[in-house]
N, CA, C and O atoms as a GROMACS GRO file, in nm:
protein
  448
    1UNK      N    1   3.085  -1.225   0.592
    1UNK     CA    2   3.184  -1.284   0.679
    1UNK      C    3   3.318  -1.218   0.650
    1UNK      O    4   3.361  -1.209   0.535
    2UNK      N    5   3.386  -1.171   0.756
    2UNK     CA    6   3.515  -1.104   0.735
    2UNK      C    7   3.626  -1.207   0.714
    2UNK      O    8   3.620  -1.318   0.767
    3UNK      N    9   3.724  -1.168   0.639
    3UNK     CA   10   3.835  -1.256   0.608
    3UNK      C   11   3.938  -1.253   0.721
    3UNK      O   12   3.972  -1.146   0.771
    4UNK      N   13   3.985  -1.371   0.760
    4UNK     CA   14   4.087  -1.379   0.864
    4UNK      C   15   4.225  -1.364   0.801
    4UNK      O   16   4.250  -1.411   0.690
    5UNK      N   17   4.314  -1.298   0.873
    5UNK     CA   18   4.452  -1.282   0.826
    5UNK      C   19   4.528  -1.410   0.857
    5UNK      O   20   4.524  -1.461   0.969
    6UNK      N   21   4.598  -1.463   0.757
    6UNK     CA   22   4.674  -1.586   0.777
    6UNK      C   23   4.819  -1.568   0.735
    6UNK      O   24   4.852  -1.483   0.652
    7UNK      N   25   4.905  -1.650   0.794
    7UNK     CA   26   5.044  -1.657   0.753
    7UNK      C   27   5.049  -1.739   0.625
    7UNK      O   28   4.986  -1.845   0.616
    8UNK      N   29   5.123  -1.691   0.525
    8UNK     CA   30   5.124  -1.761   0.398
    8UNK      C   31   5.264  -1.806   0.355
    8UNK      O   32   5.280  -1.912   0.296
    9UNK      N   33   5.362  -1.726   0.385
    9UNK     CA   34   5.498  -1.754   0.337
    9UNK      C   35   5.573  -1.844   0.434
    9UNK      O   36   5.548  -1.844   0.554
   10UNK      N   37   5.665  -1.921   0.379
   10UNK     CA   38   5.744  -2.013   0.459
   10UNK      C   39   5.826  -1.939   0.565
   10UNK      O   40   5.837  -1.986   0.678
   11UNK      N   41   5.884  -1.825   0.530
   11UNK     CA   42   5.966  -1.752   0.626
   11UNK      C   43   5.881  -1.698   0.742
   11UNK      O   44   5.932  -1.683   0.853
   12UNK      N   45   5.752  -1.668   0.718
   12UNK     CA   46   5.665  -1.623   0.826
   12UNK      C   47   5.644  -1.735   0.927
   12UNK      O   48   5.649  -1.713   1.048
   13UNK      N   49   5.619  -1.856   0.877
   13UNK     CA   50   5.604  -1.972   0.966
   13UNK      C   51   5.734  -1.998   1.041
   13UNK      O   52   5.732  -2.024   1.162
   14UNK      N   53   5.848  -1.992   0.971
   14UNK     CA   54   5.977  -2.018   1.034
   14UNK      C   55   6.006  -1.919   1.146
   14UNK      O   56   6.057  -1.958   1.251
   15UNK      N   57   5.976  -1.791   1.125
   15UNK     CA   58   5.998  -1.691   1.229
   15UNK      C   59   5.919  -1.723   1.355
   15UNK      O   60   5.972  -1.715   1.466
   16UNK      N   61   5.794  -1.760   1.339
   16UNK     CA   62   5.711  -1.792   1.455
   16UNK      C   63   5.761  -1.919   1.522
   16UNK      O   64   5.768  -1.926   1.645
   17UNK      N   65   5.796  -2.019   1.444
   17UNK     CA   66   5.840  -2.146   1.502
   17UNK      C   67   5.975  -2.135   1.571
   17UNK      O   68   6.000  -2.203   1.671
   18UNK      N   69   6.064  -2.049   1.520
   18UNK     CA   70   6.196  -2.033   1.581
   18UNK      C   71   6.193  -1.941   1.702
   18UNK      O   72   6.256  -1.970   1.804
   19UNK      N   73   6.120  -1.831   1.693
   19UNK     CA   74   6.126  -1.729   1.797
   19UNK      C   75   6.012  -1.738   1.898
   19UNK      O   76   6.018  -1.677   2.005
   20UNK      N   77   5.907  -1.812   1.864
   20UNK     CA   78   5.787  -1.811   1.947
   20UNK      C   79   5.793  -1.904   2.066
   20UNK      O   80   5.870  -2.000   2.070
   21UNK      N   81   5.708  -1.873   2.164
   21UNK     CA   82   5.687  -1.963   2.277
   21UNK      C   83   5.587  -2.068   2.232
   21UNK      O   84   5.497  -2.039   2.154
   22UNK      N   85   5.603  -2.191   2.282
   22UNK     CA   86   5.512  -2.295   2.240
   22UNK      C   87   5.441  -2.356   2.360
   22UNK      O   88   5.494  -2.361   2.471
   23UNK      N   89   5.319  -2.400   2.334
   23UNK     CA   90   5.234  -2.462   2.435
   23UNK      C   91   5.177  -2.589   2.374
   23UNK      O   92   5.118  -2.586   2.266
   24UNK      N   93   5.196  -2.702   2.444
   24UNK     CA   94   5.160  -2.832   2.391
   24UNK      C   95   5.031  -2.880   2.454
   24UNK      O   96   5.016  -2.880   2.576
   25UNK      N   97   4.937  -2.922   2.370
   25UNK     CA   98   4.812  -2.980   2.414
   25UNK      C   99   4.803  -3.125   2.373
   25UNK      O  100   4.902  -3.184   2.327
   26UNK      N  101   4.686  -3.184   2.388
   26UNK     CA  102   4.667  -3.324   2.352
   26UNK      C  103   4.672  -3.345   2.201
   26UNK      O  104   4.737  -3.437   2.153
   27UNK      N  105   4.604  -3.258   2.126
   27UNK     CA  106   4.597  -3.276   1.982
   27UNK      C  107   4.671  -3.168   1.903
   27UNK      O  108   4.717  -3.194   1.792
   28UNK      N  109   4.682  -3.049   1.959
   28UNK     CA  110   4.750  -2.941   1.886
   28UNK      C  111   4.858  -2.878   1.973
   28UNK      O  112   4.857  -2.886   2.096
   29UNK      N  113   4.951  -2.814   1.905
   29UNK     CA  114   5.055  -2.734   1.969
   29UNK      C  115   5.045  -2.596   1.908
   29UNK      O  116   5.027  -2.582   1.787
   30UNK      N  117   5.058  -2.492   1.992
   30UNK     CA  118   5.055  -2.357   1.937
   30UNK      C  119   5.188  -2.287   1.964
   30UNK      O  120   5.247  -2.303   2.071
   31UNK      N  121   5.233  -2.211   1.867
   31UNK     CA  122   5.351  -2.125   1.879
   31UNK      C  123   5.301  -1.982   1.867
   31UNK      O  124   5.222  -1.950   1.779
   32UNK      N  125   5.348  -1.896   1.957
   32UNK     CA  126   5.298  -1.759   1.962
   32UNK      C  127   5.414  -1.660   1.968
   32UNK      O  128   5.507  -1.677   2.047
   33UNK      N  129   5.408  -1.556   1.884
   33UNK     CA  130   5.500  -1.443   1.892
   33UNK      C  131   5.420  -1.314   1.878
   33UNK      O  132   5.309  -1.315   1.825
   34UNK      N  133   5.477  -1.205   1.926
   34UNK     CA  134   5.412  -1.074   1.909
   34UNK      C  135   5.437  -1.024   1.768
   34UNK      O  136   5.541  -1.052   1.708
   35UNK      N  137   5.341  -0.948   1.717
   35UNK     CA  138   5.363  -0.877   1.592
   35UNK      C  139   5.338  -0.729   1.614
   35UNK      O  140   5.293  -0.690   1.722
   36UNK      N  141   5.365  -0.647   1.516
   36UNK     CA  142   5.354  -0.503   1.533
   36UNK      C  143   5.219  -0.449   1.490
   36UNK      O  144   5.199  -0.328   1.487
   37UNK      N  145   5.128  -0.537   1.456
   37UNK     CA  146   4.996  -0.495   1.412
   37UNK      C  147   4.897  -0.510   1.526
   37UNK      O  148   4.928  -0.572   1.628
   38UNK      N  149   4.780  -0.454   1.509
   38UNK     CA  150   4.678  -0.461   1.613
   38UNK      C  151   4.576  -0.570   1.580
   38UNK      O  152   4.457  -0.554   1.604
   39UNK      N  153   4.625  -0.682   1.526
   39UNK     CA  154   4.538  -0.795   1.495
   39UNK      C  155   4.619  -0.924   1.503
   39UNK      O  156   4.742  -0.923   1.496
   40UNK      N  157   4.548  -1.032   1.518
   40UNK     CA  158   4.612  -1.163   1.524
   40UNK      C  159   4.620  -1.222   1.384
   40UNK      O  160   4.526  -1.212   1.305
   41UNK      N  161   4.734  -1.282   1.355
   41UNK     CA  162   4.756  -1.350   1.227
   41UNK      C  163   4.789  -1.494   1.261
   41UNK      O  164   4.875  -1.520   1.345
   42UNK      N  165   4.721  -1.588   1.197
   42UNK     CA  166   4.743  -1.727   1.232
   42UNK      C  167   4.776  -1.812   1.110
   42UNK      O  168   4.750  -1.773   0.996
   43UNK      N  169   4.834  -1.928   1.137
   43UNK     CA  170   4.865  -2.024   1.032
   43UNK      C  171   4.847  -2.164   1.086
   43UNK      O  172   4.853  -2.186   1.208
   44UNK      N  173   4.825  -2.258   0.997
   44UNK     CA  174   4.805  -2.398   1.036
   44UNK      C  175   4.904  -2.481   0.957
   44UNK      O  176   4.914  -2.467   0.835
   45UNK      N  177   4.976  -2.569   1.026
   45UNK     CA  178   5.072  -2.657   0.959
   45UNK      C  179   5.046  -2.800   1.002
   45UNK      O  180   5.045  -2.832   1.122
   46UNK      N  181   5.026  -2.888   0.904
   46UNK     CA  182   5.007  -3.030   0.930
   46UNK      C  183   5.099  -3.106   0.836
   46UNK      O  184   5.098  -3.082   0.715
   47UNK      N  185   5.177  -3.196   0.890
   47UNK     CA  186   5.275  -3.269   0.813
   47UNK      C  187   5.210  -3.359   0.709
   47UNK      O  188   5.104  -3.416   0.733
   48UNK      N  189   5.274  -3.373   0.594
   48UNK     CA  190   5.226  -3.464   0.491
   48UNK      C  191   5.237  -3.609   0.536
   48UNK      O  192   5.167  -3.697   0.485
   49UNK      N  193   5.327  -3.635   0.631
   49UNK     CA  194   5.344  -3.771   0.680
   49UNK      C  195   5.227  -3.816   0.767
   49UNK      O  196   5.208  -3.935   0.789
   50UNK      N  197   5.150  -3.721   0.815
   50UNK     CA  198   5.038  -3.753   0.903
   50UNK      C  199   4.929  -3.828   0.828
   50UNK      O  200   4.882  -3.932   0.873
   51UNK      N  201   4.888  -3.774   0.712
   51UNK     CA  202   4.780  -3.834   0.636
   51UNK      C  203   4.775  -3.770   0.497
   51UNK      O  204   4.857  -3.686   0.462
   52UNK      N  205   4.676  -3.813   0.421
   52UNK     CA  206   4.660  -3.759   0.286
   52UNK      C  207   4.589  -3.623   0.290
   52UNK      O  208   4.542  -3.581   0.396
   53UNK      N  209   4.582  -3.555   0.177
   53UNK     CA  210   4.535  -3.417   0.168
   53UNK      C  211   4.391  -3.398   0.217
   53UNK      O  212   4.362  -3.298   0.282
   54UNK      N  213   4.303  -3.492   0.188
   54UNK     CA  214   4.164  -3.477   0.227
   54UNK      C  215   4.151  -3.470   0.380
   54UNK      O  216   4.078  -3.387   0.433
   55UNK      N  217   4.223  -3.557   0.448
   55UNK     CA  218   4.217  -3.560   0.595
   55UNK      C  219   4.288  -3.438   0.654
   55UNK      O  220   4.243  -3.385   0.756
   56UNK      N  221   4.397  -3.394   0.593
   56UNK     CA  222   4.466  -3.274   0.641
   56UNK      C  223   4.374  -3.153   0.631
   56UNK      O  224   4.368  -3.071   0.723
   57UNK      N  225   4.303  -3.141   0.520
   57UNK     CA  226   4.211  -3.029   0.502
   57UNK      C  227   4.095  -3.037   0.600
   57UNK      O  228   4.046  -2.934   0.646
   58UNK      N  229   4.052  -3.157   0.633
   58UNK     CA  230   3.946  -3.178   0.732
   58UNK      C  231   3.990  -3.122   0.868
   58UNK      O  232   3.914  -3.052   0.935
   59UNK      N  233   4.113  -3.154   0.907
   59UNK     CA  234   4.166  -3.105   1.035
   59UNK      C  235   4.180  -2.953   1.031
   59UNK      O  236   4.147  -2.885   1.128
   60UNK      N  237   4.230  -2.900   0.919
   60UNK     CA  238   4.246  -2.755   0.907
   60UNK      C  239   4.112  -2.683   0.921
   60UNK      O  240   4.105  -2.578   0.985
   61UNK      N  241   4.007  -2.738   0.861
   61UNK     CA  242   3.874  -2.677   0.874
   61UNK      C  243   3.828  -2.675   1.019
   61UNK      O  244   3.772  -2.576   1.064
   62UNK      N  245   3.853  -2.783   1.092
   62UNK     CA  246   3.814  -2.790   1.233
   62UNK      C  247   3.892  -2.686   1.315
   62UNK      O  248   3.833  -2.617   1.399
   63UNK      N  249   4.021  -2.675   1.292
   63UNK     CA  250   4.103  -2.579   1.366
   63UNK      C  251   4.061  -2.436   1.330
   63UNK      O  252   4.048  -2.351   1.418
   64UNK      N  253   4.040  -2.409   1.201
   64UNK     CA  254   4.004  -2.276   1.156
   64UNK      C  255   3.870  -2.231   1.216
   64UNK      O  256   3.855  -2.116   1.257
   65UNK      N  257   3.773  -2.321   1.219
   65UNK     CA  258   3.642  -2.287   1.273
   65UNK      C  259   3.649  -2.262   1.424
   65UNK      O  260   3.586  -2.169   1.474
   66UNK      N  261   3.724  -2.345   1.496
   66UNK     CA  262   3.740  -2.324   1.640
   66UNK      C  263   3.809  -2.191   1.668
   66UNK      O  264   3.771  -2.120   1.760
   67UNK      N  265   3.911  -2.159   1.588
   67UNK     CA  266   3.980  -2.032   1.606
   67UNK      C  267   3.885  -1.915   1.581
   67UNK      O  268   3.887  -1.816   1.653
   68UNK      N  269   3.801  -1.927   1.479
   68UNK     CA  270   3.705  -1.822   1.446
   68UNK      C  271   3.609  -1.796   1.562
   68UNK      O  272   3.573  -1.682   1.590
   69UNK      N  273   3.568  -1.903   1.630
   69UNK     CA  274   3.473  -1.889   1.740
   69UNK      C  275   3.532  -1.819   1.862
   69UNK      O  276   3.461  -1.748   1.933
   70UNK      N  277   3.663  -1.839   1.888
   70UNK     CA  278   3.722  -1.778   2.007
   70UNK      C  279   3.812  -1.659   1.975
   70UNK      O  280   3.875  -1.603   2.065
   71UNK      N  281   3.818  -1.620   1.849
   71UNK     CA  282   3.907  -1.511   1.807
   71UNK      C  283   3.872  -1.379   1.876
   71UNK      O  284   3.962  -1.303   1.912
   72UNK      N  285   3.744  -1.350   1.895
   72UNK     CA  286   3.702  -1.222   1.953
   72UNK      C  287   3.746  -1.206   2.098
   72UNK      O  288   3.764  -1.094   2.145
   73UNK      N  289   3.763  -1.316   2.169
   73UNK     CA  290   3.800  -1.308   2.310
   73UNK      C  291   3.952  -1.310   2.332
   73UNK      O  292   3.997  -1.302   2.446
   74UNK      N  293   4.031  -1.321   2.225
   74UNK     CA  294   4.177  -1.324   2.238
   74UNK      C  295   4.235  -1.183   2.238
   74UNK      O  296   4.177  -1.090   2.182
   75UNK      N  297   4.350  -1.169   2.304
   75UNK     CA  298   4.424  -1.043   2.298
   75UNK      C  299   4.476  -1.025   2.156
   75UNK      O  300   4.500  -1.123   2.085
   76UNK      N  301   4.493  -0.900   2.114
   76UNK     CA  302   4.536  -0.869   1.977
   76UNK      C  303   4.687  -0.846   1.970
   76UNK      O  304   4.752  -0.815   2.070
   77UNK      N  305   4.741  -0.863   1.850
   77UNK     CA  306   4.881  -0.833   1.825
   77UNK      C  307   4.974  -0.952   1.831
   77UNK      O  308   5.089  -0.939   1.873
   78UNK      N  309   4.926  -1.070   1.788
   78UNK     CA  310   5.008  -1.190   1.796
   78UNK      C  311   5.005  -1.268   1.665
   78UNK      O  312   4.906  -1.267   1.592
   79UNK      N  313   5.117  -1.336   1.636
   79UNK     CA  314   5.122  -1.436   1.529
   79UNK      C  315   5.106  -1.571   1.597
   79UNK      O  316   5.173  -1.600   1.696
   80UNK      N  317   5.018  -1.653   1.544
   80UNK     CA  318   4.988  -1.782   1.605
   80UNK      C  319   4.999  -1.890   1.498
   80UNK      O  320   4.942  -1.878   1.390
   81UNK      N  321   5.073  -1.998   1.529
   81UNK     CA  322   5.082  -2.113   1.439
   81UNK      C  323   5.030  -2.236   1.514
   81UNK      O  324   5.072  -2.264   1.626
   82UNK      N  325   4.939  -2.307   1.450
   82UNK     CA  326   4.885  -2.431   1.505
   82UNK      C  327   4.952  -2.549   1.436
   82UNK      O  328   4.959  -2.554   1.313
   83UNK      N  329   5.002  -2.643   1.515
   83UNK     CA  330   5.059  -2.766   1.462
   83UNK      C  331   4.976  -2.883   1.512
   83UNK      O  332   4.934  -2.884   1.628
   84UNK      N  333   4.952  -2.982   1.426
   84UNK     CA  334   4.880  -3.101   1.465
   84UNK      C  335   4.979  -3.204   1.518
   84UNK      O  336   5.085  -3.224   1.459
   85UNK      N  337   4.945  -3.270   1.628
   85UNK     CA  338   5.029  -3.373   1.686
   85UNK      C  339   5.020  -3.498   1.599
   85UNK      O  340   4.912  -3.555   1.582
   86UNK      N  341   5.134  -3.541   1.545
   86UNK     CA  342   5.137  -3.655   1.454
   86UNK      C  343   5.094  -3.786   1.520
   86UNK      O  344   5.046  -3.877   1.453
   87UNK      N  345   5.112  -3.794   1.650
   87UNK     CA  346   5.083  -3.919   1.720
   87UNK      C  347   4.933  -3.940   1.740
   87UNK      O  348   4.890  -4.051   1.772
   88UNK      N  349   4.853  -3.836   1.723
   88UNK     CA  350   4.709  -3.847   1.740
   88UNK      C  351   4.648  -3.898   1.610
   88UNK      O  352   4.679  -3.847   1.502
   89UNK      N  353   4.561  -3.996   1.620
   89UNK     CA  354   4.495  -4.050   1.502
   89UNK      C  355   4.397  -3.947   1.446
   89UNK      O  356   4.335  -3.871   1.520
   90UNK      N  357   4.383  -3.947   1.315
   90UNK     CA  358   4.293  -3.852   1.249
   90UNK      C  359   4.148  -3.880   1.288
   90UNK      O  360   4.067  -3.788   1.296
   91UNK      N  361   4.116  -4.006   1.313
   91UNK     CA  362   3.980  -4.042   1.353
   91UNK      C  363   3.942  -3.980   1.488
   91UNK      O  364   3.824  -3.966   1.519
   92UNK      N  365   4.042  -3.944   1.568
   92UNK     CA  366   4.018  -3.882   1.698
   92UNK      C  367   4.002  -3.731   1.690
   92UNK      O  368   3.984  -3.665   1.792
   93UNK      N  369   4.009  -3.676   1.569
   93UNK     CA  370   3.996  -3.531   1.551
   93UNK      C  371   3.849  -3.494   1.567
   93UNK      O  372   3.770  -3.506   1.473
   94UNK      N  373   3.814  -3.448   1.685
   94UNK     CA  374   3.677  -3.411   1.716
   94UNK      C  375   3.671  -3.260   1.737
   94UNK      O  376   3.761  -3.202   1.798
   95UNK      N  377   3.566  -3.198   1.687
   95UNK     CA  378   3.550  -3.052   1.695
   95UNK      C  379   3.559  -3.004   1.840
   95UNK      O  380   3.629  -2.907   1.869
   96UNK      N  381   3.487  -3.070   1.931
   96UNK     CA  382   3.480  -3.026   2.069
   96UNK      C  383   3.611  -3.049   2.145
   96UNK      O  384   3.648  -2.970   2.231
   97UNK      N  385   3.679  -3.157   2.114
   97UNK     CA  386   3.808  -3.184   2.179
   97UNK      C  387   3.911  -3.081   2.135
   97UNK      O  388   3.990  -3.034   2.216
   98UNK      N  389   3.910  -3.047   2.006
   98UNK     CA  390   4.002  -2.945   1.956
   98UNK      C  391   3.972  -2.811   2.022
   98UNK      O  392   4.063  -2.737   2.057
   99UNK      N  393   3.844  -2.779   2.039
   99UNK     CA  394   3.805  -2.652   2.101
   99UNK      C  395   3.853  -2.646   2.246
   99UNK      O  396   3.907  -2.544   2.288
  100UNK      N  397   3.833  -2.753   2.323
  100UNK     CA  398   3.879  -2.757   2.463
  100UNK      C  399   4.030  -2.743   2.469
  100UNK      O  400   4.083  -2.670   2.553
  101UNK      N  401   4.099  -2.813   2.381
  101UNK     CA  402   4.245  -2.808   2.376
  101UNK      C  403   4.292  -2.666   2.345
  101UNK      O  404   4.386  -2.617   2.408
  102UNK      N  405   4.228  -2.601   2.248
  102UNK     CA  406   4.266  -2.466   2.206
  102UNK      C  407   4.242  -2.366   2.319
  102UNK      O  408   4.327  -2.281   2.346
  103UNK      N  409   4.127  -2.376   2.385
  103UNK     CA  410   4.098  -2.284   2.496
  103UNK      C  411   4.196  -2.302   2.610
  103UNK      O  412   4.242  -2.204   2.669
  104UNK      N  413   4.230  -2.427   2.641
  104UNK     CA  414   4.325  -2.456   2.748
  104UNK      C  415   4.462  -2.396   2.717
  104UNK      O  416   4.527  -2.339   2.804
  105UNK      N  417   4.505  -2.410   2.592
  105UNK     CA  418   4.637  -2.358   2.553
  105UNK      C  419   4.640  -2.205   2.552
  105UNK      O  420   4.739  -2.146   2.593
  106UNK      N  421   4.532  -2.142   2.506
  106UNK     CA  422   4.528  -1.996   2.506
  106UNK      C  423   4.524  -1.941   2.648
  106UNK      O  424   4.581  -1.835   2.675
  107UNK      N  425   4.457  -2.010   2.739
  107UNK     CA  426   4.456  -1.966   2.880
  107UNK      C  427   4.596  -1.980   2.938
  107UNK      O  428   4.642  -1.892   3.011
  108UNK      N  429   4.663  -2.090   2.907
  108UNK     CA  430   4.799  -2.112   2.957
  108UNK      C  431   4.894  -2.006   2.903
  108UNK      O  432   4.985  -1.963   2.973
  109UNK      N  433   4.872  -1.962   2.778
  109UNK     CA  434   4.956  -1.859   2.716
  109UNK      C  435   4.920  -1.719   2.763
  109UNK      O  436   4.997  -1.626   2.741
  110UNK      N  437   4.805  -1.703   2.827
  110UNK     CA  438   4.763  -1.572   2.875
  110UNK      C  439   4.696  -1.485   2.770
  110UNK      O  440   4.689  -1.363   2.786
  111UNK      N  441   4.648  -1.546   2.664
  111UNK     CA  442   4.583  -1.469   2.557
  111UNK      C  443   4.432  -1.466   2.572
  111UNK      O  444   4.366  -1.382   2.511
  112UNK      N  445   4.376  -1.555   2.651
  112UNK     CA  446   4.232  -1.564   2.664
  112UNK      C  447   4.183  -1.490   2.786
  112UNK      O  448   4.063  -1.487   2.813
   0.00000   0.00000   0.00000
């Protein structure tokens, strides 16, 4: 399994969040900016106020797996940050709903 490139540093997230275009879905919001590489780099941010670490990691796994499934069909050369909507209950975090939301947002952004 190949390793996905992720945003790791705080300033990388800040650049995408400040300069990027954002698209709001039911459960997730995505921020997108262009990068100078020929690959997509993504990051996931979930507030500590949303829930405890176990549930945050559960959501991150769902988002990461959905991204992995549709990564091949996306255009290359973008930084992408996924944010979880705080108003959505963690119990409503369903794999298929996240996938539909992600596909809808990528189509709206013109990356799919």
